[in-house]
C-alpha positions, 0 to 999 in steps of 0.5 A, a space after each residue: 667550190 674548192 676548199 681553201 688550201 690554208 685550212 689543209 693542216 688540221 691544227 688551223 681548222 681546230 684553231 679557227 673553230 676554237 676561236 669561234 667557240 670562244 667568241 660564242 662563249 664570250 657573247 653568251 656570258 657577257 652579252 646574252 641574246 644579241 645579233 653578235 651571238 647569232 653571228 658567232 653561232 653561225 660562224 661556229 656552225 659553218 666551221 663545224 660543217 665545212 671543216 669536219 662534216 662536209 668532207 672537204 678536208 682530210 682528217 689528218 695530214 698526208 705522209 710526206 715523202 722522205 
């Protein structure tokens, strides 16, 4: 499966992961152990794996020709 081109810019991957981490923090602080806490944790784990560990996306934007 090819990675989605929308996530090619590194800032979009970081913003998506940041949103997942904030969601997880909110669930842990306000709710505790609930189904949504595990859903948020799964989203964070998937984002970390897919965006940074699996090697699907470049770590920096390629140089653009002038």
